[in-house]
C-alpha positions, 0 to 999 in steps of 0.5 A: 417724765424724767430726763432719762425716760423716752417718750413712747409712740403708738401706731394708730392701729394699736390705739384703735385696738386698745380703744375697741377693747376698752369700749367692751371691757372698760379703761382699767381692764384695757390698762391691765390687758395692754400693760402699764403703758398705755395708762388709763388716762391715755386710754381715756384720751384715745377714746375721745379721739376715736372718730379721728383715729378711725379716719386717720392713716393707720401707718401714722402715729399721731393725729396732726391735722392742722388744716390751713386757716386761710387755704386760698391765701396760702395757695395764692402766696405759694403760687406767687413765690413759685412765679417769682422764683421761675422769673429769677427773682429771689423771695425773702421772708420779708417779702412774704410777710403780709 
């Protein structure tokens, strides 16, 4: 991608439409049908992500779903920070480090 090229973003609804077409007619046919972008490679990637695309919010454009690895710990730390701030105690990043 050159310095003057803008990155393109597609809605999840559009990705699902392309994937459905590609499943019926093939990736190359979908590439021709929907123009040069998205490319055949992008369509292959979207087909791999199909089950996640269907579950995702259709108004979004990405599949960011980084669930916390330590959900209970993060909840505990969040509550600890809120309690300290309610009591007027400043909380720094050094205090949060484990």
